[in-house]
N, C-alpha and C positions, 0 to 999 in steps of 0.2 A: 688578869685576864688578858692574854696575847690578841691585839686587834689587827687586823688585815691591814699590811702598809701599801696604798694604790698607788700612790705617786710618788717621786722623789722630789717634785717640785714643792710639795703641800712641806714637807719637810724641815726644807731649806728656806721656805717662806718664813715658819717657827721661828726657825735657829737664828733669821737675821734681825727677829726680832729683841732675842737676849744679848744684853752688854757683855761684851768682855770683862773675862774674870779678873785677871790680875797681868802682869808685866812679867819677862823673862825673869826670873829669881836671880840666877846669878849675874852679876856683872866682871867678871873675870873670863878668859878664855878658860874652856874646858871640855868634854865630853859628852857625847849623848851615845853611848853604848851599853852593849849590853854582852852577855857571853857567846848571844848568837846573833844572828840579822832580828831573830823574832822577837828575842829582849830587847835589843836597840830600836825596834819600831814599836815599844810598851815603853820605853824610856822617852823616845820622842812625846809620844801621846801623853804621858807627865805632864809635859811642858801647859798642855790645854788646859789641865784641870778638870774642867769639867767641858762635856760638848753633849749638844744632845743625839747628833749625828757622827755615828763611825762606820768606818769603810773597813771589809774583810777583804784579801788577795790570797791569792795561794803565794806561799813563803819561795822555794824551790823554784819557780816561773814569775819573772816580770812582766811576761807579757800581757795580761789584763788589769795590771796595777798601772802601766805606763801612761794609757790614756786615761783614767782616770783622774793623774794628777791636775787635770784643768777642772775637774769638780769642787763645791765649794764645803763649808760649816762644818769637815769633823777629820781629825787623825785618821790614819791608815795602819789598822794593823794587820799584818801575816801570820797566818794560823797554817797548819798541817793535820795530818790525822793522827799525830801524836799524842796521849793523854798528857801531859807534862804542857805541851804546848796552849791545847785545849785549854787547862785548868787557868795558867796565867794569865790568857786573852779573854778568858772570861771573868778573871776577876779582873782587867783592866778596863773592861765595858763597863762591870758594876760601880768600880772606883771612879768611872767619869762621866756615871748617871745616865748612859746613853738611852735614848728616847727609841733609836731609828738605828738598827744595822743594814747595810747597806753593801752587801753579797757583788762582788767584780767577777765575774766568772762564771759558766756553767757547772753542774753538778760533779763534772772530771776533772775539775778544778778545786774545788767548795764544795765537801759533799752536804747532803741536808743533815746528815748526822754531827757533821764537825757546827753547823751555824747553831743548830739546837743547841749543842754541847755549852755552846759560848754567847750566844742572844743573851742570856737570861729571860726576863720579862720585854724585852724591847722587840718594836715591832719589823718585821723582816721585808728586804725586799732586795731580789735578786736582779742584775743587769749584766744579760748574759746572748752570747751567739756561739754557732755553732761550732769556730774557732776565733783566735786575738784579734781579725782583720773584721769578723761581725761584733764583736763585744764592743772593739772601739766604736762601731757604728752606732750600736744600743745606747754608748756611754755618751755619744753625740749629742744622739735624741733629747736624754737625758738633760744633758747641759743646757741645748738652746729651747729647752720644752716643747719640739718638736715643731720649733719655728726655724727661718732662714736665717742664717750667719752671713755676716760683711766677709769673714774670715776663716779661712782655715788652714791648718799648721798640716804637714805630712813628715812622718816620721818613716825611718826604719822599721818594721814590725819582727825583725829578725835578729838583729843587734842591740836594738831598743836599749842603749846609753844614752842616745840624742834625745830620744822622745821622755828620759826620766826629767833630764834639768829643762825639756820643754814645759815642763808642767808647773815649773815656779812664774813663768812668763803671765804678770796680773791680768788678763782680759778673759772674756768668756768665749774666746775662740776653740772650738775643737780639734782633735789632734788625729786625725786619722793615720792609721797604717798600710803600710805601700809593703812587699816582699822580696825587692830585689830582683826581681825577675826581667824588669823593664817595660812590662805591662802592671796596669793597674788591678788588684780584684778584684772583682763584678761589684762587693759590697761597697767597697770604697767610691767606686765610680757612682753606685744607685744613690750613697748618701751625700757624692758634692752636689749630685743635678737635683737632689732633694733641697740642700741648702742655699744654693743658688750663689755663690762666693763672688764678689767681686775682686779678693785677694788669695793666692795660694803660696802659703810661706815653707818652705822647706827646711826642715834641722837637720842640719846636717849639708855636708859634701857632696860630690857627684857622683861617691863611690856608696856614700850610703843613701840616699833619695838621688836615683838616676836622672840623667838631663829629659829621658822619653817619659819618664814618668811624671816629673813635673809640668812638662809640655803638659801631657796627656789629660791630667789634671785640669790644664787652666782650659782643653778646650771642651769638658764635659757639657758644659754649656755655651757653649757655641754653635758653631753651625754644621758641625758636625757628630763622627761619634765618640770623638775623646781618645783617641787609641794615640801609640806610638807608631812610627815608622813601620818599624819590624811590625810590630801588631796589626798593621793595616794592611801590609802587603800580604802577611800571615790570614787575614780575614778575608779579604778581596780573592786571593790564591783558592779558599777554602769555597766560599760562594759559587765562582765561576766552575767550580767542580762541581758541587751541587748541581748547579743550572745546567751546566753540561749536563751529567745525566739526567736529570729531569727532560733536556731537549731529544738526547736519545729514545727517554720513556716516549715522548709524544711521537717519534718515527718508530720503535721497535714496539712500542706497548708495556704491558707490566702486569704481575700479579699481585693481589691484595693480600696478607695472610692475615688470617683470623686474629681480631682483637684481642684476644685469650691467650695466643703465640707469641711470647717477647723474644727480643731479637736472637739471645743466648739459646731460646729452646729453638729457635726456628734454625741455626747454627747445626744443632746440634741433634734436630730431628733426620737428618738423611734425604732432606728432600732439596737440598744444598747440592748442586751440579760438583760433580768431584773437581780437586784440582790436581796439576801435576807438577813435579818437580823430582830431581836425581836421586832424593834422598827425603826422610823424615823433617830436616830441618827447612828442606825448602820448601816443601811443601807446606809446612806448616808458617811459614812468612807470606805464603801465596795465601792462605786460607787467612792470616789477619788483615793481609789485605783487602781481600774480598770481604771481610767483614766489615772492615773500615768502609769500603765504597756501597755495603748495602746498609749501613748504618745513617747516613747522609738523605736516603730518602725511607725508608723504614716506615712503616707496613710494607710499602709499593719495593716490589723487587723485579728486576729484569728479567724476561723469559729465559736468556740464556741462561741466567745465574739457579734457574729449576730443575732440579733431574725429573726427566720425561714420566718416569716410572712412578714420581711421588703420590701418595696418597693424596689426592685434590680437595680433599675435604675439608686441610687446613686453610684453604685460601677461600677468599670472598670473592662474589662476582665485582670484576673493577669497575672501578670508579670514574669516574669524569676527569679531564687532562685538569692539570694544575689549577690552570685560571676558571674552572668549573664552568669552561664554554660549553662543552658537551652536554645534552639533554640525559634524563633518567638513563639509569644504568640499569636499569631491567628492561628497557625495550632496545637500548642497543646492544645488552648481550643476550637476547631470544633471536638477534640477524647473525651477530658476530660470532655467535657458538654454534653454528651450520659454517661458517669461515673457515677456522683452524680447531674445532674440536673443545677450542679450551676456554672461550670467550673472553679473549684478552682483547682489547680496545689497540687494535694497532693499524699505523695509515698505511702499511702496507695490506693489511687486512681490509682497510676501507675500500682500499682502491680494487681489490678482489671483491667484495659486494658491489661495486656500483657495473662489474663486469655482470658478478651475477643477476644483480637485476635486472641489467640489458637484456641478460639471456632470459631471462623470465619473461619479461615483455614479449621475447620474440616469439618464444614456446607458447604465450596463450596465442598470440596472433596467429601462428602457424598454426597452431590447435583450432582456432574461431575458423579459420581458410579452411583447413582440411575438412571442418564441418558442414561447412557451407557447399561447399564443391562436392560432398557426398550427398547431400539434399538437393543440392542440381541435379546432378548426375540422374538421382532416384528421379527427380520430376520430371526430366528430360527420357527417362524409359518410361515414365507412367504416360508421358505426354504422345510419345512416340506407340507406346501400346492403346492409347484413345485413339489414334488416329487409325490406325489398324481397324480397330473394333469401329470409326467410323463409317470407311472405306469397304468395310465386310455388310455393314448394314445398307449403305448406299447401295450397293451393287444387290443386295438380297431386295432391297425398294424397287427396284427396277424391274428383277425379274418376275417379284407376286403378281397377280391376278385375283379377280372377286373378291372376297371374304379377306383370302390372307394378303391381300394389297394395305389394310387398309392398318392392321395389325405391323408389319411391314414398314410401314411408314412411322408409326408410333415407335420402335426401336429404333429407328433410324433417328428421330428427333431426339429421343434420349441419350444415341451416342454421341451426337453432334452436341448434346450440354455436357457432355463429359468430358468429349475433347477441350470444348473451350474453357472449361477450371484447368485442367490438366495443362493446356497450353499457358492458362495467365499463372499454376502453381508454379511452372518452369520459369516462366518470363520472372516470377519473384525470387525463386532462389537463384536465379544467374545473378541478377540484382544482387544480395544479398553476400553472395559470392566474391564481388567485384569490391565490395566495402570491407573485405576482410583483410585486405592486401594489405602490407607492412606500411608503414605511418611511423619515418624516421623521428618527425617532431613529438608525434607523441609518444613514440618509445622514451624520448629523452627526460620528456613531462613524466611519463611514470618513474622512471629511473631517480631523479632528481627528488620525487614524493618520498620514495622510500629511502633517500637517504636524510631530507629530513625527518623522516616519520624517527629514525634512530638517532636523531640528534646529533647528528652530523656537521659544525659549526666552522671546525678549522680545515684550511686545504692543506694538502700533502706539503706543496713547495713551500708556505710558509713556513710550516712546521723543519723541512730542509733547511731555508733560510734562517731559521733560527737557532739550530743545530750550528753551522759555518759560524755564524758570527759569533755564538760563546767559544767555541772551538779556536779560532782564531783569537780569540782575547786570553783564553787559559793559554794557548802555545807560547804566547806573548808573553806573559808574567811569570812561564817556568822559562824562558831563553832567557839571552845575556842584554836585549834591549826591550825598552818599554815604552808602548806607542803612548800617543797622546790620551788617549781613550783610557787605558788601563791609569794613567797617571792621574787622572781622573777621578778614575774609582778610589784608588789609594788615597788622594788627599781629600775626598769625601769621607773616606772613611775614620781620617784625622779629625778633620774637622777645622774652626780657623777662630779667632776672635776669642771669644771666653774673658776669661779672670785672667787678670795681670798676676807676673809672677815673681818670686824674690825667694834669697836663701839668709839664713840665721847660718853661718858656718864658718869653721877655722879649716888649718891642714891637718887635724886630728881633733879624738874625741875630747880633747883638754880644751882647746883652743874654739871648738865651736860649744862647749859649754860658757867659755869667757864670753865670747859675743853673744849669748842668750843672756847671761849676765848684765851684761851692756844694754842688751835690747828691755830686758823686766825692770832693771836700776842702772839708767844711764850714771855714773860718776857715782855709784854707790846712792844715788837719790832716793827719799821714801825708804831705804831699807833700815830696820831696826837691827839685823846680825846679819853676820857672813856666816856660811858652811861651808867645808870641805868636805869630799868626801873622796874615797881611792879609785880613777878612773878605771883601772882593771878589774879591780874585787868592789864591784858597786853594788851589790847584792843591800847595804848600809843604805844605798845610796835612793833604793826603790820608793823611798817615804819621802823625795825628797819636793815633790809636787805638793803635797799634801801639806806641809808647813805654814806654809802661809795663807793656808785656812783660818789659823787665830791670827788678827794683825799685830800684836805684838811680837810674832815670831818671825814676819815676814823677811827675806832677804835673799840674796843669791847663794844657789848652790854651785860652787868651783869643782872642778876633779883636779886632785893630786896625782902623785906619785906614792909609792908607798912611804918613802925618803927623802925624797924633795918636792917642792917648789917650782911650774915652770916660772920662768921668767918673766913671761905675759900673764900670769896669774898677779906674781908677785905687783909689778907695776901697776895692775888694778885694784889691788888692796891698796896702795899708798895711795893713788890719786882719790880712792874713795873714802879712804878718813881724811884727808885733807879738805875732802867737799863735804866731808859729812859728820860733824864732831860727835853725833849720837852713837856713831859706830865707834867710840872709844870701849876697847874689850870687849863687844859683843860677838864674840866671835866661839862657835861649838865644832867639834871634829866629830864626823857622821861615825860612828865606828870604833873599835879599840884599838891599843898602839901597833897589833899585826897588821891591820889596814893605813891606820894614818900614826905613822910614827911620833914620838915627844919632840922630834928633833923640828919636824912639821908643822907641829903646834906650836910650837916655838917660836920658830921663823912667822908664823900670819900673827903669832901676839905679838911678836916685836914691828910688824906691819901696823898697828893697829893700837900703837901706844898713843 
């Protein structure tokens, strides 16, 4: 019953305890060749006799196999979806008595059906990423057991040939891939950051691994972001464009699109302000540019980018500014909704809200003043009425005689009391009316209080200054001259310090493979055999990095042309034979006569006599 193969390290640890089976069978120059690349890989795997671990990779695409060449303890077999190839590979897995099958690449490269068809009773582990660059990263993690590494090799993941030869270098340093763009794939950057190497070695010349890519790799763990200069300029430009947009939002405000509406839905919703243009092409270009701008801050969009007639239900209440310095959105929206009708947090709106708060205070004070004056006037009239009543009672008391005199005196006394009260009421009302006069200081305090309650912590002037500074920097980087400030931003993105760099490279792929051979096996030392493969039809060389997984087979893989051996390669072979007598006759060509001619075989045989 098949068991789950959980870790590559466990399989490699087991096979490390198994003694090698036999030495190379042939002692004369010959070929490791089959009817095609799949059969050639089987012929090479046969040299292992037995192996606990077998690697599988797609045969018509070398991408996933190249970084795997640094993995240990087993041969590489190539597969496709064809039944004949499956049967042949399955027979070889069984013949090798493999306990573990390690698949390099995802199901798009090697399907689960293919793996099951060839694995037999062996446990299965798949090492894969979303693409060749991420697969190389996953192989790196398996090779290093998720630990750090002192050295990392960089190879072009599009041309691949240098990485194939690089797999023969007998150390545990992983091979990571570049894409030739001048900038490193994000997955490669992340893995270098994790590995923390002190040395980065490029496999191939500057056309294979660009200088910017090598320098960027060296800076990943330095003081900056590990970007090439071109990439750093692009990043700083993009960052400034986004900051400029955010600064503009601080001035003019924004709408926030509801969470369940993605960017494409928003662009097609009819909520985006119409763009002009002389024809459909120009309109499409302008809309694409608008989409790119909106994407920088989405789901926040500028008020000018929104169709005023749009259904406002797709928008949420505006949030705080990007640095979170404004208070709760709800409290702010309640006030600002009365400013522009949209609840948009704008500094222009905030200015208006200050005016509104001041006007509210004035209205309140004026209303109080009016009410107090009205009461004072009413009290005054009551006082005057009481005075008339008092005068009338006094006059009546003077004229009264007999019994009427006493009643008139009582009436006068009451009128006098009523007048005293009316007089006091009038005086009090007049005092209250005076207190209701406008107080500028209290008006300002009330306005400030209203602003604070709305959570307004940033001033309009600060927002304007921020916009000006970012706008100046953006204009600077888009222009012909670059200020010191922008240069500092670019340098910060590039970084500094970090790992030392070097190259293993020649003028072409043949010389690069030769330089790799000199690095791996100086003067042929420690080599048990020599291998040659066609440098242009390199399918048979896919397995190159796996040959040395059997100690008795270890040796350099040199690239030749179909009918000729480069002079530098001849010189290396001659020197290697002189320095290492064990290489006498120990030679194999990888592939048939169509890729490595008999004349090339004879030449190499002669050099290794």
